[in-house]
N, CA, C and O of each residue as an XYZ file, in Angstrom:
708
protein
N      35.107     27.355    -27.464
C      35.362     25.844    -28.257
C      35.666     25.012    -26.650
O      34.771     24.450    -26.018
N      36.366     25.052    -26.435
C      36.385     23.947    -24.953
C      35.574     23.772    -23.715
O      35.634     22.891    -22.857
N      34.644     25.029    -23.845
C      32.788     25.269    -23.461
C      32.339     24.141    -24.138
O      31.931     23.220    -23.430
N      32.314     23.980    -25.488
C      31.431     23.215    -26.424
C      31.884     21.991    -25.827
O      31.050     21.410    -25.132
N      33.105     21.428    -25.951
C      33.144     20.244    -25.845
C      32.355     20.057    -25.065
O      31.206     19.740    -25.371
N      32.829     20.227    -23.652
C      32.375     20.253    -22.416
C      31.432     19.663    -22.195
O      31.204     18.521    -21.795
N      30.400     21.142    -22.691
C      28.776     20.380    -22.824
C      28.504     19.351    -23.507
O      27.738     18.478    -23.101
N      29.191     19.317    -24.809
C      28.823     18.133    -25.314
C      29.219     16.457    -25.178
O      28.690     15.440    -25.625
N      30.397     16.709    -24.350
C      31.074     15.791    -23.707
C      29.800     14.881    -22.238
O      29.468     13.697    -22.177
N      29.363     16.184    -21.187
C      28.449     15.726    -19.931
C      26.889     15.292    -20.559
O      26.349     14.326    -20.019
N      25.913     16.217    -22.062
C      24.765     15.443    -22.812
C      25.248     14.208    -23.121
O      24.717     13.244    -22.570
N      26.035     14.054    -23.796
C      26.638     12.891    -24.200
C      26.320     11.723    -22.890
O      25.501     10.815    -23.032
N      27.134     11.937    -21.596
C      26.988     11.287    -20.453
C      25.725     10.765    -20.340
O      25.474      9.646    -19.894
N      24.892     11.604    -20.758
C      23.213     12.021    -20.007
C      23.040     10.330    -20.925
O      23.026      9.167    -20.521
N      22.939     10.918    -22.196
C      22.450      9.729    -22.944
C      22.794      8.059    -22.242
O      21.978      7.184    -22.534
N      23.411      7.861    -21.777
C      24.000      6.467    -21.418
C      22.608      6.033    -21.033
O      21.930      6.775    -20.322
N      22.146      4.885    -21.456
C      20.725      4.214    -21.058
C      20.996      3.055    -20.049
O      20.176      3.107    -19.132
N      21.862      2.047    -19.924
C      21.964      1.777    -18.864
C      23.546      0.972    -18.740
O      24.174      0.912    -19.798
N      24.053      0.497    -17.768
C      25.028     -0.142    -17.005
C      25.885     -0.453    -18.672
O      26.801      0.311    -18.977
N      25.510     -1.540    -19.590
C      26.080     -2.042    -20.079
C      26.665     -0.856    -21.524
O      27.606     -1.016    -22.302
N      25.726      0.217    -21.431
C      26.032      1.142    -22.330
C      26.904      2.226    -22.133
O      26.857      2.412    -20.917
N      27.735      3.114    -22.660
C      29.038      3.638    -22.809
C      29.246      4.922    -23.967
O      29.669      4.560    -25.065
N      28.984      6.323    -23.784
C      29.188      6.937    -24.560
C      30.452      7.583    -24.555
O      30.965      8.027    -23.529
N      31.002      7.648    -25.773
C      32.223      8.359    -25.750
C      32.689      8.808    -26.692
O      32.886      8.202    -27.745
N      33.019     10.313    -26.383
C      33.004     12.017    -27.011
C      34.304     11.942    -28.033
O      34.856     10.924    -27.615
N      34.729     12.197    -28.608
C      36.068     12.659    -29.285
C      35.642     13.494    -30.271
O      34.661     13.283    -30.984
N      36.667     14.837    -30.344
C      36.713     15.618    -30.786
C      38.200     15.823    -32.014
O      39.187     15.413    -31.404
N      38.499     16.166    -33.049
C      39.338     15.989    -33.864
C      40.903     16.188    -33.210
O      41.757     15.487    -33.753
N      41.314     16.970    -32.228
C      42.343     16.949    -31.765
C      42.006     17.395    -30.230
O      41.794     18.504    -29.740
N      42.043     16.008    -29.640
C      42.001     15.856    -28.271
C      43.111     16.368    -27.131
O      44.056     15.703    -26.707
N      42.781     17.590    -26.789
C      43.474     17.887    -25.796
C      43.542     17.803    -24.241
O      42.462     17.566    -23.699
N      44.560     17.948    -23.481
C      44.214     17.100    -21.965
C      42.861     17.956    -21.760
O      41.952     17.166    -21.504
N      42.410     19.272    -21.783
C      41.368     19.541    -20.964
C      40.141     19.176    -21.724
O      39.044     19.316    -21.183
N      40.250     18.689    -23.011
C      38.863     18.118    -23.580
C      38.840     16.598    -23.736
O      37.942     16.112    -24.423
N      39.686     15.857    -23.200
C      40.111     14.281    -23.772
C      38.953     13.906    -22.251
O      38.501     14.560    -21.312
N      38.865     12.475    -22.743
C      37.698     12.273    -21.713
C      37.849     12.455    -20.138
O      37.057     12.645    -19.215
N      39.145     12.319    -20.246
C      39.511     12.365    -18.707
C      40.801     13.339    -18.348
O      41.779     13.011    -19.019
N      41.065     14.515    -17.412
C      42.059     15.237    -17.922
C      43.444     14.317    -17.132
O      43.580     13.756    -16.045
N      44.348     14.538    -18.382
C      45.884     13.866    -17.822
C      46.185     12.828    -18.886
O      47.280     12.332    -19.153
N      44.932     12.581    -19.474
C      44.754     11.064    -19.939
C      44.935     10.892    -21.194
O      44.207     11.718    -21.745
N      45.631     10.139    -22.164
C      45.389     10.450    -23.823
C      44.562      9.843    -24.736
O      43.875      8.821    -24.760
N      44.778     10.622    -25.375
C      43.317     10.780    -26.368
C      43.015      9.185    -26.497
O      43.969      8.432    -26.305
N      41.461      8.500    -26.881
C      41.259      7.243    -26.845
C      41.477      6.105    -25.516
O      40.926      5.005    -25.514
N      42.459      6.638    -24.312
C      42.187      5.542    -23.316
C      41.116      5.937    -22.560
O      40.695      7.066    -22.306
N      40.717      4.797    -22.222
C      39.768      5.137    -21.258
C      39.413      4.781    -19.887
O      39.307      3.647    -19.419
N      39.249      5.868    -19.326
C      39.386      5.922    -17.859
C      38.844      4.836    -17.127
O      38.039      3.982    -17.498
N      39.610      5.049    -15.629
C      38.693      3.848    -14.627
C      37.964      3.673    -14.275
O      37.344      4.680    -13.935
N      37.301      2.377    -13.994
C      36.099      2.868    -13.658
C      35.525      3.490    -12.470
O      36.573      3.837    -11.926
N      34.643      3.855    -11.726
C      34.493      4.753    -10.940
C      33.666      3.583     -9.877
O      33.204      2.493    -10.213
N      33.661      4.219     -8.504
C      33.900      3.638     -7.620
C      32.198      2.710     -7.212
O      32.082      1.757     -6.442
N      31.091      3.381     -8.009
C      30.061      2.492     -8.077
C      29.812      1.640     -9.013
O      28.618      1.356     -9.103
N      30.724      0.966     -9.972
C      30.905      0.415    -10.439
C      30.287      0.456    -12.238
O      29.571     -0.275    -12.924
N      31.064      1.788    -12.456
C      31.625      2.163    -13.606
C      30.560      3.175    -13.756
O      30.936      4.200    -14.324
N      29.019      3.133    -13.296
C      27.886      3.397    -13.247
C      28.696      5.618    -13.190
O      29.778      5.830    -12.643
N      27.976      6.650    -13.756
C      28.231      8.102    -14.099
C      27.079      8.660    -12.719
O      26.421      7.806    -12.125
N      27.047      9.082    -12.613
C      25.968      9.672    -11.421
C      24.684      9.611    -12.359
O      23.685      9.000    -11.979
N      24.719     10.121    -13.336
C      23.352     10.640    -14.112
C      22.399      9.091    -14.093
O      21.235      9.014    -13.698
N      23.307      7.832    -14.670
C      22.175      6.780    -14.746
C      22.477      5.740    -13.733
O      22.278      4.525    -13.741
N      23.155      6.749    -12.619
C      22.730      6.135    -10.978
C      21.852      7.023    -11.052
O      21.253      6.361    -10.205
N      21.136      7.939    -11.246
C      20.246      8.796    -10.807
C      19.038      8.111    -11.479
O      18.235      7.432    -10.838
N      18.973      8.279    -12.509
C      18.212      7.423    -13.070
C      17.157      6.019    -12.483
O      15.977      5.855    -12.174
N      18.615      5.067    -12.578
C      18.663      4.013    -11.703
C      17.669      3.792    -10.480
O      16.741      2.984    -10.435
N      17.953      4.426     -9.786
C      17.247      5.119     -8.509
C      16.127      5.495     -8.360
O      15.436      5.176     -7.393
N      15.629      6.502     -9.622
C      14.210      6.886    -10.117
C      13.268      6.027    -10.344
O      12.165      5.954     -9.802
N      13.902      5.113    -11.482
C      13.212      3.879    -11.675
C      12.840      3.206    -10.576
O      11.679      3.248    -10.170
N      13.758      2.540    -10.002
C      13.776      1.699     -8.728
C      12.475      1.995     -7.918
O      11.577      1.247     -7.531
N      12.721      3.632     -7.765
C      11.491      3.828     -6.566
C      10.486      4.201     -7.371
O       9.558      4.591     -6.663
N      10.207      4.274     -8.595
C       8.853      4.558     -9.076
C       8.554      3.105     -8.818
O       7.648      2.899     -8.011
N       9.344      1.714     -9.531
C       8.622      0.550     -9.280
C       8.230      0.472     -7.783
O       7.077      0.197     -7.454
N       9.069      0.684     -7.012
C       8.453      0.734     -5.443
C       7.507      1.305     -4.986
O       7.027      1.122     -3.867
N       7.041      2.265     -6.040
C       5.624      3.218     -5.487
C       4.352      2.359     -5.704
O       3.273      2.141     -5.153
N       5.151      1.938     -6.952
C       3.832      1.242     -7.642
C       3.388      0.027     -7.396
O       2.195     -0.196     -7.603
N       4.326     -1.121     -6.856
C       3.998     -2.312     -6.151
C       3.524     -2.031     -4.479
O       2.848     -2.799     -3.794
N       4.137     -0.598     -4.028
C       3.371     -0.514     -2.538
C       2.022     -0.507     -2.976
O       1.264     -1.353     -2.501
N       1.395      0.711     -4.212
C       0.209      0.698     -4.452
C      -0.494     -0.053     -5.035
O      -1.581      0.335     -5.464
N      -0.012     -1.471     -5.226
C      -0.822     -2.380     -5.248
C      -0.791     -3.660     -4.432
O      -1.516     -4.654     -4.467
N       0.006     -3.422     -3.869
C       0.061     -3.916     -2.418
C      -0.988     -3.566     -1.440
O      -1.565     -4.495     -0.876
N      -1.288     -2.428     -1.182
C      -2.135     -1.719     -0.441
C      -3.872     -2.233     -1.140
O      -4.855     -2.606     -0.500
N      -3.718     -2.068     -2.580
C      -5.138     -2.318     -3.208
C      -5.155     -3.566     -2.746
O      -5.928     -3.798     -1.817
N      -4.706     -4.150     -3.030
C      -4.907     -5.800     -2.396
C      -5.457     -6.104     -0.896
O      -6.407     -6.764     -0.475
N      -4.916     -5.692     -0.567
C      -5.110     -5.368      1.036
C      -6.385     -4.879      1.339
O      -7.172     -5.391      2.136
N      -6.553     -3.900      0.694
C      -7.970     -2.957      0.621
C      -8.793     -3.529      0.722
O      -9.620     -3.567      1.634
N      -8.683     -4.377     -0.687
C      -9.862     -5.552     -1.304
C     -10.115     -6.226     -0.891
O     -11.300     -6.557     -0.923
N      -9.032     -7.045     -0.083
C      -9.242     -8.234      1.116
C     -10.560     -8.175      1.739
O     -11.624     -8.794      1.774
N      -9.641     -6.503      2.508
C     -10.447     -6.079      3.867
C     -11.869     -5.837      3.615
O     -12.696     -6.123      4.481
N     -12.282     -5.229      2.266
C     -13.597     -4.612      2.422
C     -13.765     -6.444      1.755
O     -12.863     -6.790      2.519
N     -13.993     -7.259      1.312
C     -14.729     -8.293      0.557
C     -14.808     -9.456      1.780
O     -15.587    -10.409      1.804
N     -13.779     -9.112      2.794
C     -14.102    -10.063      4.343
C     -15.668     -9.016      4.839
O     -16.778     -9.445      5.156
N     -15.355     -8.062      4.772
C     -16.344     -7.230      5.384
C     -17.858     -7.471      4.797
O     -18.844     -7.719      5.491
N     -17.821     -7.318      3.075
C     -18.810     -7.832      2.756
C     -19.381     -8.986      3.035
O     -20.590     -8.875      3.238
N     -18.919    -10.148      3.129
C     -19.327    -11.240      3.178
C     -19.922    -11.315      4.786
O     -21.127    -11.548      4.891
N     -19.245    -11.154      5.857
C     -19.826    -10.862      7.303
C     -21.024     -9.850      7.219
O     -21.882    -10.164      8.043
N     -21.388     -8.647      6.430
C     -22.331     -8.214      6.557
C     -23.338     -9.262      6.000
O     -23.968    -10.011      6.747
N     -23.430     -9.271      4.931
C     -24.574    -10.281      3.888
C     -24.236    -11.666      4.622
O     -24.310    -12.529      3.747
N     -23.960    -12.144      5.621
C     -23.977    -13.179      6.720
C     -25.074    -12.723      7.840
O     -26.185    -13.160      8.139
N     -24.266    -11.648      8.326
C     -25.184    -10.630      9.803
C     -26.105    -10.576      9.049
O     -27.014    -11.070      9.716
N     -26.730    -10.169      7.585
C     -27.909     -9.798      7.307
C     -29.141    -10.928      7.006
O     -30.320    -10.707      6.729
N     -28.551    -12.001      7.138
C     -28.998    -13.456      6.506
C     -29.770    -13.663      8.129
O     -30.984    -13.730      8.319
N     -28.705    -13.737      9.166
C     -29.123    -14.176     10.029
C     -30.022    -13.603     10.832
O     -30.858    -14.250     11.463
N     -29.833    -11.477     10.880
C     -30.792    -11.204     11.108
C     -32.139    -11.195     10.732
O     -33.020    -10.621     11.372
N     -32.303    -11.825      9.702
C     -33.922    -12.224      8.825
C     -34.202    -13.212      8.911
O     -35.176    -13.420      8.188
N     -33.820    -14.257      9.550
C     -33.953    -15.356     10.283
C     -34.372    -15.348     11.431
O     -35.348    -15.981     11.835
N     -33.483    -14.435     12.234
C     -33.585    -14.296     13.356
C     -34.889    -13.740     14.013
O     -35.522    -14.117     15.000
N     -35.117    -12.486     12.933
C     -36.531    -12.096     12.973
C     -37.808    -12.776     13.515
O     -38.549    -12.474     14.450
N     -37.825    -13.906     12.526
C     -38.943    -15.266     12.563
C     -38.543    -15.660     13.763
O     -39.405    -15.482     14.624
N     -37.664    -16.078     14.095
C     -37.290    -16.971     15.738
C     -37.981    -16.322     16.854
O     -38.667    -16.707     17.801
N     -37.396    -14.776     16.235
C     -37.856    -13.916     17.845
C     -39.023    -13.398     17.875
O     -39.306    -12.668     18.825
N     -40.175    -13.703     16.631
C     -41.334    -13.444     16.201
C     -42.107    -14.815     17.040
O     -42.752    -14.755     18.087
N     -41.907    -15.622     16.487
C     -42.249    -17.044     17.152
C     -42.357    -17.274     18.367
O     -43.383    -17.538     18.992
N     -40.835    -17.139     18.901
C     -40.926    -17.053     20.428
C     -41.788    -16.016     21.392
O     -42.098    -16.177     22.572
N     -42.044    -15.026     20.611
C     -42.194    -13.583     21.370
C     -44.201    -14.482     21.266
O     -44.814    -14.708     22.309
N     -44.630    -14.718     20.276
C     -46.316    -15.251     20.291
C     -46.257    -16.615     21.123
O     -47.241    -17.354     21.088
N     -45.305    -16.914     21.755
C     -45.459    -18.416     22.050
C     -45.169    -17.897     23.711
O     -45.996    -18.315     24.522
N     -44.327    -17.237     24.116
C     -43.860    -16.617     25.985
C     -45.291    -15.642     26.372
O     -45.703    -15.760     27.526
N     -46.119    -14.602     25.347
C     -46.845    -14.323     25.559
C     -48.496    -15.122     25.460
O     -49.466    -14.539     25.944
N     -48.593    -16.017     25.018
C     -49.661    -16.640     25.092
C     -49.371    -17.829     26.346
O     -50.215    -18.494     26.947
N     -48.017    -17.836     26.489
C     -47.968    -18.707     28.580
C     -48.534    -17.574     28.980
O     -49.690    -17.667     29.392
N     -47.888    -16.239     28.967
C     -48.499    -15.555     30.076
C     -49.451    -14.965     29.937
O     -49.593    -13.856     30.451
N     -50.315    -15.508     29.248
C     -51.982    -14.771     29.004
C     -52.661    -15.877     29.837
O     -53.770    -15.750     30.356
N     -51.742    -17.178     29.924
C     -53.180    -17.935     30.964
C     -53.082    -17.538     32.427
O     -54.032    -17.703     33.192
N     -51.823    -16.969     32.840
C     -51.693    -15.931     34.311
C     -51.757    -15.100     34.499
O     -51.829    -14.814     35.694
N     -51.781    -14.082     33.559
C     -51.442    -12.772     33.479
C     -52.759    -11.973     32.753
O     -53.651    -12.723     32.359
N     -52.910    -10.836     32.590
C     -54.105    -10.161     31.649
C     -53.584    -10.149     29.867
O     -52.374     -9.945     29.774
N     -53.923    -10.236     29.221
C     -53.091    -10.028     27.872
C     -52.274     -9.311     27.537
O     -51.228     -9.618     26.966
N     -52.847     -7.636     28.023
C     -51.656     -6.829     27.954
C     -50.696     -7.184     28.550
O     -49.755     -7.748     27.991
N     -50.743     -6.891     29.986
C     -49.382     -7.608     30.755
C     -49.060     -8.116     30.339
O     -47.912     -7.688     30.219
N     -49.170     -9.563     29.495
C     -48.461    -10.340     28.803
C     -47.500    -10.202     27.705
O     -46.509    -10.895     27.475
N     -48.011     -9.077     26.993
C     -47.586     -8.571     25.873
C     -46.563     -7.581     25.865
O     -45.654     -7.529     25.036
N     -46.799     -6.535     27.134
C     -46.271     -6.082     27.690
C     -44.504     -6.122     28.018
O     -43.565     -5.363     27.778
N     -44.683     -7.562     28.750
C     -43.915     -7.872     29.247
C     -42.787     -8.710     28.012
O     -41.565     -8.575     28.072
N     -43.273     -9.293     27.277
C     -42.488    -10.037     26.388
C     -41.538     -8.856     25.431
O     -40.377     -8.946     25.032
N     -42.544     -7.752     25.261
C     -42.129     -6.114     24.698
C     -40.347     -6.155     25.255
O     -39.259     -6.360     24.719
N     -40.876     -5.813     26.691
C     -39.660     -5.410     27.206
C     -38.033     -6.914     27.228
O     -36.804     -6.989     27.215
N     -38.698     -7.374     27.249
C     -37.570     -8.403     26.945
C     -37.019     -8.738     25.952
O     -35.844     -9.102     25.887
N     -38.050     -8.632     24.754
C     -37.108     -7.834     23.190
C     -36.456     -6.582     23.213
O     -35.633     -6.221     22.372
N     -36.871     -5.863     24.279
C     -36.276     -4.288     24.000
C     -34.943     -4.692     24.720
O     -34.036     -4.045     24.197
N     -34.442     -5.549     25.766
C     -33.508     -5.895     27.037
C     -32.562     -6.696     25.876
O     -31.360     -6.533     26.088
N     -32.889     -7.562     24.643
C     -32.303     -8.588     23.991
C     -31.402     -7.723     22.636
O     -30.343     -8.073     22.116
N     -32.059     -6.788     22.394
C     -31.676     -5.525     21.274
C     -30.565     -4.820     21.717
O     -29.475     -4.533     21.224
N     -31.110     -4.620     22.749
C     -29.639     -3.522     23.344
C     -28.117     -4.065     24.065
O     -27.041     -3.500     24.263
N     -28.615     -5.389     24.322
C     -27.137     -6.171     24.114
C     -26.240     -6.775     22.545
O     -25.054     -6.974     22.279
N     -27.771     -6.934     21.641
C     -26.892     -7.093     20.522
C     -26.226     -5.848     20.119
O     -25.079     -5.994     19.697
N     -26.659     -4.757     20.154
C     -26.438     -3.084     19.663
C     -24.903     -3.666     20.403
O     -24.136     -4.418     19.801
N     -24.698     -3.233     21.582
C     -23.182     -3.173     22.709
C     -22.647     -4.605     21.803
O     -21.765     -4.471     20.954
N     -22.967     -5.299     21.945
C     -21.836     -6.316     21.115
C     -21.943     -6.240     20.008
O     -20.827     -6.626     19.659
N     -22.672     -5.937     18.777
C     -22.168     -5.592     17.759
C     -21.391     -4.198     17.323
O     -21.007     -3.981     16.174
N     -21.226     -3.291     18.434
C     -20.248     -2.176     18.408
C     -19.173     -2.843     18.845
O     -18.078     -2.503     18.397
N     -19.227     -3.550     19.473
C     -17.745     -3.643     20.511
C     -17.049     -4.850     19.114
O     -15.828     -4.907     19.264
N     -17.385     -5.493     18.240
C     -17.110     -6.400     17.040
C     -16.720     -5.421     15.910
O     -15.866     -5.644     15.052
N     -17.274     -4.596     16.002
C     -16.971     -3.641     15.027
C     -15.542     -2.798     15.284
O     -14.657     -2.753     14.429
N     -15.484     -2.372     16.128
C     -14.097     -1.767     16.886
C     -13.181     -2.523     17.229
O     -12.235     -1.950     17.770
N     -13.110     -3.545     17.123
C     -12.172     -4.766     17.240
C     -11.768     -5.295     15.513
O     -10.752     -5.913     15.194
N     -12.570     -4.971     14.841
C     -12.196     -5.559     13.358
C     -11.585     -4.410     12.568
O     -11.251     -4.607     11.400
N     -11.374     -2.866     13.314
C     -10.932     -1.673     12.827
C      -9.212     -2.136     12.373
O      -8.267     -1.676     13.014
N      -9.001     -3.126     11.154
C      -7.220     -2.805     11.139
C      -6.708     -2.250     10.249
O      -7.416     -1.875      9.313
N      -5.384     -2.024     10.240
C      -4.549     -0.902      9.160
C      -3.604     -2.285      7.777
O      -3.141     -3.412      7.958
N      -3.681     -1.630      6.854
C      -3.354     -2.247      6.059
C      -1.346     -2.798      6.866
O      -0.348     -2.158      6.534
N      -1.305     -3.530      7.461
C      -0.334     -3.545      8.225
C       1.400     -4.203      7.171
O       2.609     -3.984      7.086
N       0.594     -4.841      6.757
C       1.416     -5.474      5.543
C       2.506     -4.356      4.728
O       3.727     -4.344      4.573
N       1.304     -3.382      4.278
C       2.003     -2.575      3.594
C       2.601     -1.523      4.222
O       3.464     -0.971      3.539
N       2.391     -1.019      5.439
C       2.817      0.218      6.519
C       4.446     -0.979      6.540
O       5.249     -0.132      6.930
N       5.060     -1.919      6.419
C       5.656     -2.262      7.021
C       6.938     -2.365      5.417
O       8.134     -2.085      5.349
N       6.030     -2.847      4.437
C       7.013     -2.670      3.735
C       7.457     -1.140      3.335
O       8.596     -0.840      2.976
N       6.178     -0.076      3.478
C       7.042      1.242      3.137
C       7.935      1.536      3.773
O       8.945      2.125      3.388
N       7.620      1.070      5.114
C       9.088      1.559      5.892
C      10.326      0.740      5.549
O      11.393      1.352      5.569
N      10.338     -0.432      5.266
C      11.777     -1.165      4.751
C      11.709     -0.345      3.168
O      12.825     -0.302      2.651
N      11.016      0.061      2.642
C      11.213      0.838      1.145
C      11.957      2.540      1.256
O      12.739      3.164      0.538
N      11.335      2.797      2.369
C      12.411      4.302      2.974
C      13.567      3.636      3.536
O      14.548      4.358      3.357
N      13.803      2.799      4.008
C      15.241      2.528      4.377
C      16.207      2.214      3.637
O      17.307      2.725      3.846
N      15.975      1.107      2.382
C      16.763      0.627      0.800
C      16.861      2.534      0.377
O      17.921      3.146      0.509
N      15.975      2.998      0.038
C      16.475      4.643     -0.535
C      17.191      5.277      0.196
O      18.039      5.857     -0.482
N      17.341      5.558      1.702
C      18.206      5.949      2.458
C      19.434      5.542      1.999
O      20.163      6.323      1.387
N      19.804      4.178      2.272
C      20.756      3.320      1.789
C      21.633      4.210      0.344
O      22.659      4.875      0.197
N      20.311      3.639     -0.641
C      21.123      3.837     -1.927
C      21.529      5.672     -2.322
O      22.380      6.095     -3.104
N      20.563      6.447     -1.452
C      21.126      8.188     -1.779
C      22.606      8.098     -0.620
O      23.410      9.026     -0.518
N      22.667      7.297     -0.141
C      24.479      7.328      0.497
C      25.120      6.985     -0.009
O      26.212      7.506      0.213
N      25.122      5.822     -1.153
C      25.895      5.651     -2.415
C      27.011      6.714     -2.693
O      27.693      6.640     -3.715
């Protein structure tokens, strides 16, 4: 009988939903081993615990709910940061594409003008070959510069990482209580 009463009391404590709720269990003839707390008279309210009157079960549920909220907020922050990074990169790629198309026209006309100018002093084939060599050098310089920009632009979601570190510290402090 005492084991049943103890099990029912423990189950009732698990059913507490929040700080403001308290589940009290009383049986027909409260004995000292079956009362709310050993050595207390029946109907007496036990003193609040060191954690603000909350039992271990509600405290663990509260911590689990807080951790769940933190994880979902971290995921939201990471999605937002990654979205911003992808959006910025997509805009940059679009502008690079437009500049490349316009640059092709400029390069084409400059190449034709340069070849025609060299044609006045050199044979036509030599003038075209020199202009093609200049374009090759310019293309190599552009490739090296673009690779440098792409490497320097690779960043990590720094806010999310810092926030996660803070959350881990907070969770460790909560578990030490």
